[in-house]
N, C-alpha and C positions, 0 to 999 in steps of 0.2 A: 337884511337877510342875513349877511354874514355873521351879525352878531347872535342871532337865534340858533343859526347851525354851530356856531362854539359852543353857546350855552346848552343846545342839546347833546353835543358829544361830549363835554366837562359831565353832564348830569349822567350820560350813560358810563362814563370812566368811573366815575364815583360809585354810581350803583355797583358794577362788576367788581370795583376793588371792595365793597361791602360785602357782597355776595361770597367771595370767593376766599374770604377771611383776611385777616391781616392782624399786625400787632399796631396799637398806636403808644407813640409817647408823648409826655405832657412836654410842649413847649412853654418853657417862663420867661419872658422878657424880664433882662435883670433892670436895665435902667429904666427909670420913668418918663414916660413919653408925655409930651406936653402938646397942647390943643385947645382951641378956642372953645370947641363943642365934645360930646359925646357923639361922635360922628365920623364917618371915614368910610373906605372903602377895603374889601377884604378881595385880595388876590390870591392863584396859585401859581405856581411856579415863578412868582415875582412879577407878572404880567397880566394873567388871564384873570379876567372878573371871577368871583366866587359867588354863585347865585343860592339862596337855598341854607347858608349857615347858619347857625342858631347863635346870637349874640347877647348875651347876658350882664347883666351889672350885678355884681354880687358883695355880700359884706367883707370886711376885710379878712375874715379867716377861709374866705370861699365857699362855704358851705349852706350859704344861705343864697337864695338869688332874689334881688328886689324887684328888678324890672328884667323884661326880654324881647327880642324883636327878631326878624330874619332878614336876611340882605336880600335886596333886590335882583332881578336879573343882571344889572351892572355890578352888582357886588358890593353895593352902597348901603348902608345903615345908619340909624340915628335914633340916640337914646334919648329920653329925659334927663336932663342934670336934677337931682336930688336938691332941694333947698338948702342942705347943709353937706357939708363934708368940704375935706381939702384934698383928698385923694379918692381915686374911683378905680375899681378893680372889676377889669372886664374878662368874660371867657368867651373864645368864639370854638365850636364845634360843629362838626358835620360828619355823616357817615363818611369812613374811607380817608378822612384828614387827622393829622396830628390835633388832638386840643391844644390852643393857645392862650396865655392866660398873659396880663399886663396891666402894669398900673399907669393911671392916667391923673394927671395934674392939668386943671383948667388955668390959662392965662390968656389975658386980652392980646397981649401980642405976641402971638405963637402962629404955628400954622394954623389955617380954617379948618383941618379936618386930620385925621391920622391917615395911614397907610400900614396895612397888616397884611404880611407875608405869610400865609400857610403852606403846610408841606404835607405833599400825600403819604398817608401811613404805610410804612412796607411791610 
């Protein structure tokens, strides 16, 4: 029940931030992330799950979306890995949040999933 309350509170905060206006700043992770899969958790403020975040797999110039999904109530997402490609381009976005871009390389001996820390737009 606490989880549901936190999700509702976070949703209200994101809705309020979106409705009163905010400026967003694109956050680009410079290092390439390594994972066993194109899956992971999106967190707000480093600890709270971020439900309803749009997660997009993009082409290398970030202009075309190949596939997309949304995070679940626990902030978890999973994208199907395309049959080709060595480096994958992922963008996360949600109203009231700074959009986040990262590049991911798949390796069998890496962490099982990604952990992405989103920031609230100011």
